[in-house]
N, C-alpha and C positions, 0 to 999 in steps of 0.2 A: 689701632694700638691702645686707644684710650680705655677700652673695655678689658684689656688683658688682666689688670689687677682684680677686676670683679670675678672673672672666670677662675683665676688662681685662688681667690678667697673662697669661692663657692666649692671648688674641689677640695680645698683644705677643710672647710666646714663639714663636708660630706665624709671625708676621711676620718675626722674626729668622731662624728656621730656614729660611724660604723665600727670603730675600733675602740674598745674601752681603754682609757688611759692614754690615748694617742695625743701627740703634741705636734703642732704645725705652726711655724711662725707666719705671721700675716702682716700685710701693710696696714698701718693705722692712719686714718684720716683725722688729723688734729684740728682743733678749733682755730679759726682765724678771728682773733678778737679785734674789734673795731671801735671807733668813736671814743667817747670819754664818759665820765660818770654821769648817769642819767637821773640820779637821786638828788633832788634839790636840798635835802636835809643832811643830817650827819651820816646817814647810811650810804651804801654804794649799790649801784645797779649798772652792770656792764653787759654788752651783747656781742655776739659773734656768729659765725656760720661754720658748719662742717659740710664740706662738699665731697660726696662719694661719686663714683662713676655714673650713678643713676639718680641721685637725690641730693637736695640741698636742705640741711636741717638748721633751723635757727636755734641758737643757744642763748639763754638769759641767766645771769648770775646775780643774786641779790644777797646783800649782807647788811642788816639793820645797824650793826655796830660800826660800820666803816672799815676801810682797809688801809694797808701801809702805802701801797702805790699800785698803779695800773699801767702796764706797758703793752699797748696794742701794736706797737711797731718800733723798730730801732732799739737802741740801748744795748746792754750787755746780754749775751746769750748764756743764761744760767743753766742751760741743758748741756753745756760742754764745759769741761774743766780746763780747756786750752791745750791739753796734751794728748787727748785721745783721738783727735782728728775727726773730720766730718763723717767718716764711715767706720770709725773704730768702735771697739767695745765701750759701752757706756752704762750708767746705772739704769737706763731706760730701755735697753734692748734685751731680748731673752729668746727662749725657744718659742714664745708666743707672740713676740713683737719684733718686727723687722727693723723698724725705724723710730728713732727718737723724734721729739717735736722738731719740725723743720724750720721754725722761725724762733725769734726771741720773745714772742708773745707770752705774757705771764700775768696772773693776778696774785699780788703779794699781800699776805694777811698779817695782822698784828694783835687782834683782839679776841678774847674768849667769847663764845656765843654761837648762836645758830645761823645757818646760811643755807641757800638752796640753789641748785642748778636745775633749770627747766629746759626741755627740748620741745620744738614745735611739732614733732611727731615721735612716736615710740621708737626707741633705739634698743639694740641688743648688745649685752655684754660690753659696756663702754670701758675704756682704759683711762685711768686717772694717773697723771704724772705729778709727783710732788718734789719740791725743792727745799732742802735745809729745814727739815722738821726737827730742829734742835730744841729740846726743852719743851716740846709741845706734843700734842697728839690730836687725832681726829676721831670722833665717834659717829659712825655712819648709820643710817636707817636701813641700808641694804648690805647683804652679805657680800664678801669679796674674797678673792685670792690674791696674795702678794706674788707678783710675777718676777720682780728683780729689785735689787738695791745695790748701791755702790760700796762694795766691801770685798776683800779678798776671798771671803768664805763662799761667795757665789760667782767668783771669777770675773766680776765686772770692775771697770775702772771706778775710782772714787768720784764723787760729785764735785761741783764747783766749789763748795765750801768745805769739802773733806769727806772722810769715810764714816759710815755708820750702818747699823743693821736695822731691820724692821721686823715686827711680828704683830700678830693679831690677837686681840683679847675680846671675848664675848661676855657681856655682862647684862644684867637687867637693872634698869634705872626707871623708877616711877612706873613699874609695870610694863615697860617697853624694852625690847631687846636692842642693845647697841652693839655694833661691830667696830671695835676700836683699833685704829692703826697707831701703834706705839713703836718706840725704837731706842737705840743707844747711839751716842756720838752724833754725827751729822747725817741723818738718813736722807738720801736722794733715791728715788725709785719709781716703780709703777705698780699699781694694783688693778685688778679687773673685777667689776661688779658682775653678779650672776643674774641672768634673766632679761626680760624685756620690760621697759617702763619709760615714762617721760619726765620723771623728776628724781633727783637724788638730794637728800638733805643730810647735813652733818653738823656737829658741834665741835668747834675748836675748844680744846680742854683748858687752855691757859693763855694768858697774854704773853706774846713773844715776838719781838721785832727782829727779823721777819721770816716767814715761811710762805711758799707760793705753790701754785698749781696751774695746770691746764688739763683739758680732757679731749679724748678722741674716740673714734669708733672704727670697727671693721665694716659696719654697715647698719642700715636701719632694721627695725623689727621685721618689716616686710621682706627685705632682702634676706635676712637670716632665716625666716620661716620658709621662704621659697627654697632655700638650700637644705633646711632641716625641718620638714613638715611635721614630724612626729615629736619634735622637741617640746619640753614644757612651755606652755604659753602660746603654742602654735595650734590653731584650731583645725578641725577636719576639713574646712573649706580650702585650706592651703595644700592638702594632700593631692599630689598629681600621680596617676597610675604609671607604673614603670612600663617601658616599651613592650616587654614580654607579656605583661598583664593585658595591655591594649591589644596585642596580637591574638591572645587567647580569647578575649572578649569578641574580637572581630570574627574569628573562626566559629565561635559559638553562635553568633547572630546569623552567619552564613548557613550554618547547619539547620537552624530553625527555619530559615527561609526556604531551604531546599526541601525540608520535611513537609512544609505547608504546600509546596508545589506538587509533591507526590500525592498527598491526600486529595488534592483538587482533581 
């Protein structure tokens, strides 16, 4: 039973790859944040793991400016507003995401400045859940799609701190393209980055106490490329011939062998 989610995810990924504009909700494996601040100075460094049915991915978050607080266990569950129930509609579920973060683990921010998430191996299309992005915004180095936010306009329940909308703004700063997550009110929601990579960096646009996040994946880059061998970033070495192609190849080889026997 443990591998059921993997096969469902693989089927979903194949369905999306084969049909333009398709949508298929998938289970997200969220980060289990652990330990305490590993930065001896004013900054912050936290670690965690993402466990999929076939892989364990290490996650490291660094922020030279420091953070508001770190909650690797216990405390308030800011991914629920207390009225939507454990399986109800939330700002974090959508046609692409089946499940909100399953624990209260969160990294809470307060300072403007740069920060980075690093993964021990390449991951594909990670999902980023954000809490209470009130009066702030994030400028990412990776493009993303907004999947959901807590507001009546998208049919989701409001977040822990209230309702708000989210939108993307693409700008050039210092010759570099930034993909900004902005909003109105009290945005709570999810976005999904596009592609396969092992780091994501972003800039908090202002000081605001507090806004928070966690991150999850459907699978690693290897898992994604196994299911989508022709997707951007997946090399030819990942391509596996279809059963029909293998059968034709086998018949062709048999024909060649028979021809050689006749000539002999």
